C-alpha positions in Angstrom: -37.9 -19.5 128.3 -37.7 -22.5 130.6 -34.5 -24.5 130.8 -36.1 -27.7 129.6 -37.5 -25.9 126.6 -34.1 -24.6 125.8 -32.6 -28.1 125.9 -35.4 -29.5 123.8 -34.8 -26.9 121.1 -31.0 -27.6 121.3 -31.7 -31.3 120.7 -34.1 -30.5 117.9 -31.5 -28.4 116.1 -28.9 -31.2 116.5 -31.4 -33.6 115.0 -32.1 -31.2 112.1 -28.3 -31.0 111.4 -28.2 -34.8 111.3 -31.2 -34.9 109.1 -29.5 -32.7 106.5 -26.7 -35.3 106.2 -29.1 -38.1 106.0 -31.3 -36.4 103.4 -28.3 -35.4 101.3 -26.6 -38.8 101.6 -29.7 -40.9 100.8 -30.9 -38.7 98.0 -27.4 -38.8 96.4 -28.0 -42.5 95.9 -30.9 -41.8 93.6 -30.5 -38.2 92.4 -27.6 -36.1 91.2 -25.4 -34.1 93.7 -27.0 -30.7 92.9 -30.5 -31.9 93.5 -29.5 -33.7 96.7 -28.0 -30.5 98.0 -31.1 -28.5 97.1 -33.2 -31.0 99.0 -31.1 -30.7 102.2 -30.6 -26.9 102.2 -34.0 -25.9 103.7 -33.5 -28.3 106.6 -30.0 -26.8 107.2 -31.4 -23.3 107.1 -34.0 -24.1 109.7 -31.4 -25.7 111.9 -29.1 -22.7 111.5 -31.9 -20.2 112.3 -32.8 -22.2 115.4 -29.2 -22.3 116.6 -28.8 -18.5 116.1 -32.0 -18.0 118.1 -30.8 -20.3 120.9 -27.5 -18.4 120.9 -29.3 -15.1 121.3 -31.5 -16.5 124.1 -28.4 -17.8 125.9 -26.6 -14.5 125.5 -29.6 -12.6 126.9 -29.7 -15.0 129.8 -26.0 -14.7 130.6 -26.0 -10.9 130.5 -29.1 -10.9 132.8 -31.4 -9.1 130.3 -33.8 -12.0 130.2 -32.9 -14.7 132.8 -33.7 -18.3 132.1 -36.7 -19.7 134.1 -36.0 -22.7 136.3 -38.1 -25.8 135.7 -38.4 -26.8 139.4 -39.1 -24.8 142.5 -35.8 -24.1 144.3 -35.7 -23.9 148.0 
């Protein structure tokens, strides 16, 4: 995985976490709390799965099993 792709996925997961709060907060204005939570849970699960995947990619990169690809030519 390239470094820029890793960063983009990290920002995407952060945006998804924020989206869970926005969806839950705005839907609580119209719907009851249980329904608002049920609407935000799938977004949160996707964000959590993406963060776990990014953690595993970073762990493999640090241990040297699968190094991170550089975006620019070095040298």
